[in-house]
C-alpha positions as CSV (number, residue, x, y, z in Angstrom):
1,M,86.4,-11.5,-105.5
2,A,83.2,-13.3,-106.9
3,S,83.9,-16.4,-107.4
4,S,82.8,-19.1,-110.4
5,G,79.9,-21.1,-110.3
6,F,79.0,-19.6,-106.9
7,S,75.2,-18.0,-106.1
8,P,74.2,-17.4,-102.4
9,A,71.1,-19.4,-101.5
10,A,67.6,-17.9,-101.5
11,P,65.9,-17.0,-98.8
12,P,62.7,-19.3,-97.9
13,V,59.6,-17.8,-98.9
14,F,56.4,-20.1,-96.9
15,N,52.9,-19.7,-98.0
16,D,49.7,-21.1,-96.3
17,I,48.6,-23.4,-99.1
18,K,47.6,-27.0,-98.3
19,P,49.5,-29.0,-100.0
20,A,48.1,-31.3,-102.6
21,L,47.6,-35.2,-102.0
22,L,50.2,-37.6,-103.9
23,R,49.2,-39.2,-106.8
24,A,48.7,-43.0,-107.4
25,N,52.3,-44.6,-108.2
26,P,54.5,-41.3,-107.0
27,T,58.2,-41.1,-108.1
28,V,60.9,-40.3,-105.7
29,A,61.3,-36.6,-106.4
30,Q,57.4,-36.6,-106.1
31,I,57.7,-37.8,-102.4
32,R,60.3,-35.7,-101.5
33,Q,58.8,-32.5,-102.7
34,H,55.9,-33.4,-101.3
35,A,57.4,-33.9,-97.6
36,N,59.2,-30.8,-98.4
37,E,55.8,-28.6,-98.6
38,R,54.7,-30.3,-95.8
39,T,57.2,-29.5,-93.7
40,K,57.3,-25.8,-94.5
41,R,54.5,-25.1,-92.7
42,H,56.1,-26.0,-89.5
43,K,59.4,-24.4,-90.5
44,A,57.4,-20.9,-91.0
45,M,56.3,-21.5,-87.2
46,S,59.2,-22.0,-86.2
47,C,60.6,-19.1,-87.8
48,I,58.0,-16.5,-86.2
49,Q,58.3,-18.4,-82.7
50,N,61.8,-18.1,-82.6
51,C,61.9,-14.5,-83.9
52,V,59.7,-13.3,-81.1
53,S,60.5,-12.5,-77.1
54,D,59.2,-14.6,-74.3
55,V,56.8,-11.7,-73.7
56,I,55.4,-11.5,-77.6
57,F,55.5,-15.4,-77.8
58,T,52.9,-15.9,-74.9
59,R,50.5,-13.9,-77.3
60,I,50.9,-16.4,-80.4
61,M,51.3,-19.7,-78.8
62,T,48.1,-21.1,-79.0
63,C,48.0,-20.1,-82.6
64,K,47.1,-23.3,-85.0
65,T,48.8,-21.8,-88.2
66,P,51.5,-19.5,-89.2
67,K,48.9,-17.3,-90.8
68,Q,47.4,-16.8,-87.9
69,A,50.1,-16.1,-85.6
70,W,51.1,-13.6,-88.2
71,D,48.0,-12.1,-88.0
72,K,48.0,-11.8,-84.3
73,L,51.3,-9.5,-84.2
74,K,50.3,-7.8,-87.1
75,E,47.0,-6.7,-85.3
76,E,48.6,-6.3,-82.3
77,F,51.6,-3.6,-83.4
78,Q,50.7,-2.2,-86.6
79,G,46.8,-2.0,-85.7
80,T,43.9,-2.4,-87.9
81,E,44.3,0.2,-90.7
82,R,42.0,2.6,-89.0
83,T,44.4,2.9,-86.1
84,R,47.1,3.0,-89.2
85,Q,45.5,6.2,-90.4
86,Q,45.1,8.0,-86.8
87,Q,48.5,6.9,-85.6
88,L,49.5,8.8,-89.4
89,L,47.4,11.9,-88.4
90,N,48.9,12.3,-85.1
91,L,52.5,11.9,-86.8
92,R,51.9,14.6,-89.7
93,R,50.8,16.7,-87.0
94,D,54.0,16.3,-85.0
95,F,56.0,17.0,-87.8
96,E,54.6,20.4,-88.7
97,N,54.6,21.5,-85.4
98,L,58.5,20.7,-85.0
99,K,60.7,23.8,-84.4
100,M,64.2,23.7,-83.1
101,K,64.9,24.8,-79.7
102,E,67.5,27.7,-78.8
103,E,70.2,25.3,-76.9
104,E,70.0,22.9,-79.7
105,T,72.3,22.0,-82.1
106,V,71.5,21.7,-85.7
107,K,72.0,17.7,-85.4
108,Q,69.8,17.4,-82.3
109,Y,67.4,19.0,-84.4
110,S,67.9,17.0,-87.2
111,D,67.6,13.9,-85.1
112,R,64.0,14.9,-83.8
113,I,62.4,15.1,-87.4
114,M,63.9,11.9,-88.5
115,A,62.8,10.0,-85.4
116,V,59.4,11.4,-86.6
117,V,59.9,10.5,-90.1
118,N,60.8,7.3,-89.7
119,S,57.6,6.4,-88.0
120,I,55.6,7.7,-90.4
121,R,57.7,6.0,-93.3
122,L,57.2,2.5,-91.1
123,L,53.9,3.1,-91.5
124,G,53.5,2.8,-95.1
125,E,53.3,6.7,-96.2
126,Q,56.5,7.9,-98.5
127,F,58.4,10.8,-97.4
128,D,60.7,12.5,-99.7
129,E,63.9,14.2,-98.6
130,V,62.6,17.5,-100.4
131,R,60.5,18.3,-97.5
132,I,62.6,17.5,-94.9
133,V,64.9,19.8,-96.6
134,E,62.1,22.3,-96.5
135,K,61.1,21.6,-92.7
136,V,64.4,22.1,-92.0
137,L,65.4,25.1,-94.0
138,S,61.9,27.2,-92.7
139,T,62.0,26.3,-89.0
140,L,65.9,27.3,-88.4
141,P,66.2,30.4,-85.7
142,E,67.3,33.3,-87.0
143,R,71.2,32.9,-86.0
144,Y,71.2,30.7,-89.0
145,E,70.0,33.6,-92.1
146,A,73.6,34.4,-93.5
147,K,74.2,31.0,-94.0
148,I,71.0,30.2,-95.5
149,S,71.6,33.3,-97.6
150,S,75.1,32.0,-98.6
151,L,73.5,28.5,-99.8
152,E,70.5,29.8,-102.1
153,D,73.4,32.1,-103.8
154,S,75.4,29.0,-104.3
155,R,73.5,25.4,-104.3
156,D,70.2,24.6,-105.6
157,L,68.2,24.3,-102.1
158,T,65.5,22.0,-104.0
159,R,68.2,19.9,-104.9
160,I,70.8,19.9,-101.8
161,S,70.6,16.4,-99.4
162,L,69.7,16.5,-95.8
163,T,73.3,15.5,-95.3
164,E,75.1,18.0,-96.9
165,L,72.5,20.7,-95.2
166,I,73.3,19.4,-91.6
167,N,76.9,19.2,-92.0
168,A,77.1,22.4,-93.8
169,L,75.0,24.1,-91.0
170,Y,77.0,21.9,-88.1
171,A,80.0,24.0,-89.2
172,Q,79.3,27.1,-89.4
173,E,78.5,26.0,-85.4
174,Q,81.6,24.6,-84.9
175,R,83.4,27.9,-86.1
176,R,80.9,30.5,-83.7
177,A,81.6,28.0,-81.3
178,N,85.2,28.7,-81.5
179,R,85.7,32.4,-81.8
180,F,83.1,32.7,-78.8
181,D,85.7,30.3,-76.7
182,E,88.3,32.4,-77.6
183,H,86.5,35.6,-76.6
184,Q,85.6,34.2,-73.2
185,E,89.6,33.2,-73.0
186,G,90.7,36.7,-73.3
187,A,88.3,38.1,-71.3
188,F,89.2,36.0,-68.3
189,Q,93.1,36.4,-69.4
190,A,92.2,40.6,-69.2
191,K,90.4,40.6,-65.8
192,S,92.8,38.3,-63.7
193,K,96.1,40.5,-64.9
194,P,96.7,43.4,-62.5
195,S,96.5,46.8,-63.5
196,S,99.5,49.0,-63.4
197,S,97.8,51.5,-61.0
198,N,96.9,48.6,-58.7
199,V,100.6,47.2,-59.1
200,A,101.7,50.5,-58.0
201,Y,99.0,51.2,-54.9
202,K,100.4,47.9,-54.0
203,G,103.8,48.5,-54.3
204,K,103.0,52.0,-52.4
205,K,101.2,49.9,-49.3
206,N,104.1,47.8,-48.8
207,W,106.8,50.2,-49.1
208,R,104.2,52.1,-46.1
209,D,104.1,48.8,-44.5
210,K,107.6,48.4,-44.1
211,S,108.5,51.6,-42.9
212,K,106.3,51.2,-40.2
213,A,107.6,47.7,-39.5
214,D,111.1,48.9,-39.6
215,A,110.4,51.9,-37.0
216,S,108.4,50.0,-34.8
217,K,111.7,47.4,-34.6
218,K,113.6,50.7,-34.1
219,W,111.8,51.6,-31.0
220,D,111.4,48.0,-29.4
221,K,114.6,48.8,-27.3
222,P,114.6,50.5,-24.0
223,C,115.2,54.2,-23.6
224,R,118.1,54.6,-21.9
225,H,117.0,57.5,-20.3
226,C,113.6,56.2,-18.6
227,K,114.1,52.7,-19.6
228,R,111.2,52.4,-21.0
229,P,110.5,51.2,-25.1
230,G,108.0,52.7,-27.7
231,H,109.7,56.1,-28.1
232,P,113.2,57.6,-29.6
233,E,115.7,59.1,-27.2
234,A,115.2,62.7,-28.1
235,R,111.4,62.8,-27.2
236,C,112.5,61.3,-23.6
237,W,110.7,63.6,-21.2
238,F,113.4,62.4,-18.9
239,R,116.6,63.9,-19.3
240,P,119.1,64.1,-16.4
241,D,121.5,66.2,-18.5
242,V,118.7,69.1,-19.7
243,I,117.9,72.0,-17.8
244,C,113.9,72.8,-18.1
245,Q,113.7,76.5,-19.9
246,H,110.3,77.5,-17.8
247,C,111.2,77.0,-14.3
248,K,114.8,76.6,-14.2
249,K,115.2,72.6,-12.9
250,R,117.3,70.0,-14.2
251,G,116.1,66.5,-15.6
252,H,113.2,67.1,-17.7
253,V,112.2,69.3,-20.7
254,E,109.8,71.9,-20.9
255,R,107.2,70.5,-23.0
256,V,106.6,68.3,-20.0
257,C,107.4,70.5,-16.9
258,K,104.5,70.5,-14.5
259,E,105.5,74.2,-13.7
260,K,103.8,75.6,-16.5
261,D,100.3,74.9,-15.5
262,K,100.4,76.7,-12.1
263,P,100.9,80.5,-13.4
264,A,99.0,81.9,-11.1
265,Q,100.9,80.1,-7.6
266,N,104.0,81.3,-9.0
267,Q,103.0,84.7,-9.7
268,P,102.7,86.0,-6.0
269,Q,106.3,84.4,-5.7
270,H,107.8,85.9,-8.7
271,K,106.4,89.2,-7.6
272,A,108.1,89.2,-4.0
273,A,111.5,88.3,-5.4
274,E,111.4,91.5,-7.8
275,A,110.5,93.4,-4.6
276,R,112.9,91.9,-2.8
277,V,115.5,93.0,-5.5
278,V,114.4,96.4,-6.1
279,E,114.6,97.2,-2.4
280,Q,118.0,96.0,-2.0
281,G,119.1,98.0,-5.2
282,S,117.1,101.5,-3.1
283,D,119.4,99.9,0.3
284,S,122.2,99.9,-1.9
285,E,121.7,103.9,-3.0
286,E,121.1,104.8,-0.3
């Protein structure tokens, strides 16, 4: 709320004009005004020296008047007119060569453009915002074509501000980024979820492993015939209560009979036994 009868103090204005001498018989007001004019030069010099850093102060410490100090600073940082024109030429060339990179966002690209534009404006050249908008629209990548076409249909691009354009393009970027994140998340979940065939295969494998483990545990007990583990009793070669069908001997089964491998040796004995039986039969008949 503005208070009545209050006005902000005007900033001091300094000039480098030497005050005129006092007239004869000056008044008190004239003496006071003359003193103020004489102290303006010292106030200006104090303001310049206090507003610069220590490094810059060493460059103007030998100046006697504020005008000398100001000209020294102007030459140091702004340069001569020829230097300023060369800087403007380089900045204009940089502005024309600006293009948006693939990994950049719209706001990052606009910040790069405004850095060059502000440097041009600091050198005293006028730079319209319409020119900046045209630069942004003409250098955007192909992925923004749909949004630019939509803006052309709904807005007058010659009157749109740079802030509105950047915000509209940034909103499209955010929507595209959100869709990409959702797609990546869905692909990751589908990849991490096992398929039904893999589950069935794992279940079948576990069943086989379990049956083998149960069988091995079952055969860990020693056989009651041969007193050795690792086989069922029905398959044991040593069977005291079994008669071999091949050699007619007790204590083993036919598949482990050692007489099976000796057919040539056993054949004469069988023939001799058969011959004795025949002879005995003929004798009994006589």
